[in-house]
Short mmCIF file of the C-alpha atoms (twelve columns), coordinates in Angstrom:
data_MODEL
# 
_entry.id   MODEL 
# 
loop_
_atom_site.group_PDB 
_atom_site.id 
_atom_site.type_symbol 
_atom_site.label_atom_id 
_atom_site.label_alt_id 
_atom_site.label_comp_id 
_atom_site.label_asym_id 
_atom_site.label_seq_id 
_atom_site.Cartn_x 
_atom_site.Cartn_y 
_atom_site.Cartn_z 
_atom_site.pdbx_PDB_model_num 
ATOM 1   C CA . UNK A 1   92.698  101.286 145.650 1 
ATOM 2   C CA . UNK A 2   93.844  102.855 142.427 1 
ATOM 3   C CA . UNK A 3   91.234  104.398 140.240 1 
ATOM 4   C CA . UNK A 4   90.718  102.512 137.035 1 
ATOM 5   C CA . UNK A 5   91.217  104.470 133.821 1 
ATOM 6   C CA . UNK A 6   88.130  104.762 131.687 1 
ATOM 7   C CA . UNK A 7   88.526  103.595 128.105 1 
ATOM 8   C CA . UNK A 8   88.909  106.356 125.566 1 
ATOM 9   C CA . UNK A 9   85.695  106.785 123.625 1 
ATOM 10  C CA . UNK A 10  86.232  108.415 120.271 1 
ATOM 11  C CA . UNK A 11  83.500  110.179 118.405 1 
ATOM 12  C CA . UNK A 12  82.286  108.732 115.121 1 
ATOM 13  C CA . UNK A 13  83.939  111.655 113.335 1 
ATOM 14  C CA . UNK A 14  87.299  110.985 115.018 1 
ATOM 15  C CA . UNK A 15  87.030  107.278 114.239 1 
ATOM 16  C CA . UNK A 16  86.321  108.087 110.595 1 
ATOM 17  C CA . UNK A 17  89.272  110.484 110.427 1 
ATOM 18  C CA . UNK A 18  91.546  107.804 111.912 1 
ATOM 19  C CA . UNK A 19  90.302  105.242 109.392 1 
ATOM 20  C CA . UNK A 20  90.851  107.587 106.459 1 
ATOM 21  C CA . UNK A 21  94.330  108.570 107.634 1 
ATOM 22  C CA . UNK A 22  95.363  104.954 108.207 1 
ATOM 23  C CA . UNK A 23  93.982  103.849 104.871 1 
ATOM 24  C CA . UNK A 24  95.623  106.724 103.020 1 
ATOM 25  C CA . UNK A 25  98.976  105.751 104.483 1 
ATOM 26  C CA . UNK A 26  98.503  102.039 103.757 1 
ATOM 27  C CA . UNK A 27  97.140  102.567 100.240 1 
ATOM 28  C CA . UNK A 28  100.220 104.588 99.337  1 
ATOM 29  C CA . UNK A 29  101.845 101.194 98.692  1 
ATOM 30  C CA . UNK A 30  98.976  100.088 96.455  1 
ATOM 31  C CA . UNK A 31  95.390  98.830  96.646  1 
ATOM 32  C CA . UNK A 32  96.443  95.470  98.092  1 
ATOM 33  C CA . UNK A 33  98.023  97.217  101.081 1 
ATOM 34  C CA . UNK A 34  94.903  99.324  101.508 1 
ATOM 35  C CA . UNK A 35  92.758  96.179  101.530 1 
ATOM 36  C CA . UNK A 36  95.048  94.565  104.070 1 
ATOM 37  C CA . UNK A 37  94.704  97.605  106.329 1 
ATOM 38  C CA . UNK A 38  90.915  97.547  106.013 1 
ATOM 39  C CA . UNK A 39  90.750  93.791  106.704 1 
ATOM 40  C CA . UNK A 40  92.801  94.257  109.863 1 
ATOM 41  C CA . UNK A 41  90.615  97.176  110.886 1 
ATOM 42  C CA . UNK A 42  87.452  95.090  110.529 1 
ATOM 43  C CA . UNK A 43  89.013  92.211  112.458 1 
ATOM 44  C CA . UNK A 44  90.401  94.401  115.247 1 
ATOM 45  C CA . UNK A 45  87.485  96.806  115.647 1 
ATOM 46  C CA . UNK A 46  84.452  94.812  116.731 1 
ATOM 47  C CA . UNK A 47  82.703  98.031  117.711 1 
ATOM 48  C CA . UNK A 48  83.440  100.076 114.592 1 
ATOM 49  C CA . UNK A 49  80.507  102.489 114.152 1 
ATOM 50  C CA . UNK A 50  78.213  101.566 111.270 1 
ATOM 51  C CA . UNK A 51  78.664  104.978 109.668 1 
ATOM 52  C CA . UNK A 52  82.416  104.351 109.574 1 
ATOM 53  C CA . UNK A 53  81.808  100.854 108.203 1 
ATOM 54  C CA . UNK A 54  80.013  102.458 105.256 1 
ATOM 55  C CA . UNK A 55  83.155  104.394 104.345 1 
ATOM 56  C CA . UNK A 56  85.443  101.438 105.076 1 
ATOM 57  C CA . UNK A 57  83.445  99.168  102.790 1 
ATOM 58  C CA . UNK A 58  83.481  101.887 100.140 1 
ATOM 59  C CA . UNK A 59  87.275  102.021 100.348 1 
ATOM 60  C CA . UNK A 60  87.302  98.228  100.110 1 
ATOM 61  C CA . UNK A 61  85.097  98.280  97.001  1 
ATOM 62  C CA . UNK A 62  87.406  100.806 95.359  1 
ATOM 63  C CA . UNK A 63  90.529  98.744  96.080  1 
ATOM 64  C CA . UNK A 64  88.834  95.480  95.082  1 
ATOM 65  C CA . UNK A 65  87.804  97.093  91.813  1 
ATOM 66  C CA . UNK A 66  91.369  98.210  91.199  1 
ATOM 67  C CA . UNK A 67  92.521  94.645  91.841  1 
ATOM 68  C CA . UNK A 68  89.824  93.101  89.624  1 
ATOM 69  C CA . UNK A 69  88.187  91.307  92.557  1 
ATOM 70  C CA . UNK A 70  84.695  91.821  91.118  1 
ATOM 71  C CA . UNK A 71  82.693  89.456  93.330  1 
ATOM 72  C CA . UNK A 72  84.252  90.836  96.511  1 
ATOM 73  C CA . UNK A 73  83.646  94.333  95.152  1 
ATOM 74  C CA . UNK A 74  79.915  93.685  94.715  1 
ATOM 75  C CA . UNK A 75  79.740  92.363  98.290  1 
ATOM 76  C CA . UNK A 76  81.452  95.491  99.612  1 
ATOM 77  C CA . UNK A 77  79.097  97.701  97.597  1 
ATOM 78  C CA . UNK A 78  76.112  95.904  99.136  1 
ATOM 79  C CA . UNK A 79  77.547  96.561  102.584 1 
ATOM 80  C CA . UNK A 80  78.014  100.267 101.839 1 
ATOM 81  C CA . UNK A 81  74.452  100.616 100.593 1 
ATOM 82  C CA . UNK A 82  73.154  98.901  103.713 1 
ATOM 83  C CA . UNK A 83  74.988  101.355 105.959 1 
ATOM 84  C CA . UNK A 84  73.973  104.559 104.141 1 
ATOM 85  C CA . UNK A 85  71.153  105.350 106.615 1 
ATOM 86  C CA . UNK A 86  73.646  105.147 109.501 1 
ATOM 87  C CA . UNK A 87  76.071  107.374 107.602 1 
ATOM 88  C CA . UNK A 88  73.340  109.957 107.140 1 
ATOM 89  C CA . UNK A 89  72.294  109.741 110.803 1 
ATOM 90  C CA . UNK A 90  75.861  110.140 112.076 1 
ATOM 91  C CA . UNK A 91  76.801  112.935 109.661 1 
ATOM 92  C CA . UNK A 92  73.586  114.828 108.847 1 
ATOM 93  C CA . UNK A 93  75.396  118.022 107.837 1 
ATOM 94  C CA . UNK A 94  78.179  116.286 105.919 1 
ATOM 95  C CA . UNK A 95  76.150  113.440 104.432 1 
ATOM 96  C CA . UNK A 96  75.805  114.940 100.968 1 
ATOM 97  C CA . UNK A 97  79.540  115.578 100.686 1 
ATOM 98  C CA . UNK A 98  80.332  112.084 101.967 1 
ATOM 99  C CA . UNK A 99  77.782  110.506 99.632  1 
ATOM 100 C CA . UNK A 100 79.214  112.322 96.620  1 
ATOM 101 C CA . UNK A 101 82.695  111.130 97.614  1 
ATOM 102 C CA . UNK A 102 81.737  107.459 97.693  1 
ATOM 103 C CA . UNK A 103 82.908  105.321 94.803  1 
ATOM 104 C CA . UNK A 104 80.578  102.408 95.538  1 
ATOM 105 C CA . UNK A 105 78.104  103.279 92.791  1 
ATOM 106 C CA . UNK A 106 80.779  103.632 90.125  1 
ATOM 107 C CA . UNK A 107 82.656  100.518 91.226  1 
ATOM 108 C CA . UNK A 108 79.454  98.545  91.760  1 
ATOM 109 C CA . UNK A 109 78.232  99.287  88.242  1 
ATOM 110 C CA . UNK A 110 81.629  98.296  86.874  1 
ATOM 111 C CA . UNK A 111 81.791  95.106  88.954  1 
ATOM 112 C CA . UNK A 112 78.280  93.975  88.060  1 
ATOM 113 C CA . UNK A 113 78.995  94.694  84.392  1 
ATOM 114 C CA . UNK A 114 82.248  92.720  84.527  1 
ATOM 115 C CA . UNK A 115 80.331  89.805  86.068  1 
ATOM 116 C CA . UNK A 116 77.618  90.043  83.405  1 
ATOM 117 C CA . UNK A 117 74.907  91.093  85.867  1 
ATOM 118 C CA . UNK A 118 73.701  94.057  83.852  1 
ATOM 119 C CA . UNK A 119 70.343  94.205  85.638  1 
ATOM 120 C CA . UNK A 120 72.124  94.825  88.969  1 
ATOM 121 C CA . UNK A 121 74.324  97.456  87.291  1 
ATOM 122 C CA . UNK A 122 71.184  99.133  85.972  1 
ATOM 123 C CA . UNK A 123 69.635  99.108  89.464  1 
ATOM 124 C CA . UNK A 124 72.720  100.842 90.870  1 
ATOM 125 C CA . UNK A 125 72.434  103.483 88.161  1 
ATOM 126 C CA . UNK A 126 68.802  104.054 89.138  1 
ATOM 127 C CA . UNK A 127 69.714  104.344 92.804  1 
ATOM 128 C CA . UNK A 128 72.508  106.835 92.078  1 
ATOM 129 C CA . UNK A 129 70.126  108.882 89.928  1 
ATOM 130 C CA . UNK A 130 67.544  108.782 92.721  1 
ATOM 131 C CA . UNK A 131 70.148  110.179 95.117  1 
ATOM 132 C CA . UNK A 132 70.997  112.950 92.648  1 
ATOM 133 C CA . UNK A 133 74.624  111.901 92.208  1 
ATOM 134 C CA . UNK A 134 75.102  113.238 88.714  1 
ATOM 135 C CA . UNK A 135 74.043  113.125 85.101  1 
ATOM 136 C CA . UNK A 136 76.720  110.626 84.192  1 
ATOM 137 C CA . UNK A 137 74.630  107.950 85.945  1 
ATOM 138 C CA . UNK A 138 71.786  108.785 83.562  1 
ATOM 139 C CA . UNK A 139 74.164  108.178 80.659  1 
ATOM 140 C CA . UNK A 140 75.274  104.880 82.208  1 
ATOM 141 C CA . UNK A 141 71.639  103.894 82.736  1 
ATOM 142 C CA . UNK A 142 70.815  104.748 79.132  1 
ATOM 143 C CA . UNK A 143 73.731  102.645 77.913  1 
ATOM 144 C CA . UNK A 144 72.399  99.706  79.954  1 
ATOM 145 C CA . UNK A 145 68.746  100.200 78.975  1 
ATOM 146 C CA . UNK A 146 68.905  97.111  76.748  1 
ATOM 147 C CA . UNK A 147 69.283  94.999  79.936  1 
ATOM 148 C CA . UNK A 148 65.725  95.760  81.109  1 
# 
């Protein structure tokens, strides 16, 4: 009998690199193409690691924000935030760099503001400040202080 080939098991890092490369290529044609690539990735990858999902949803939120799809953007941001612990667990040494590269806080604040949910935008500012993501989130929080 012939020996059966074992399926190729990629590391989380390799899977993330593949996702980023594929998205970069697809997004070259615009945010809609990037979203299409990400949708197909989610549909075709039932076992996509949660840490990679965090980045994929972040890319989705960015593209949805560029397209003005504010409700979808807020949903993607929620997904990213839910997967942050898995991102940290999978990339303990690179987590800070990855976290600082995420656009979910910026896009989430924008999306919630566009939808008139200033309290949710303020909460995202607070979370970003708590994670030490930069003084500009303090300025955003201060500009939304009236929403308390």
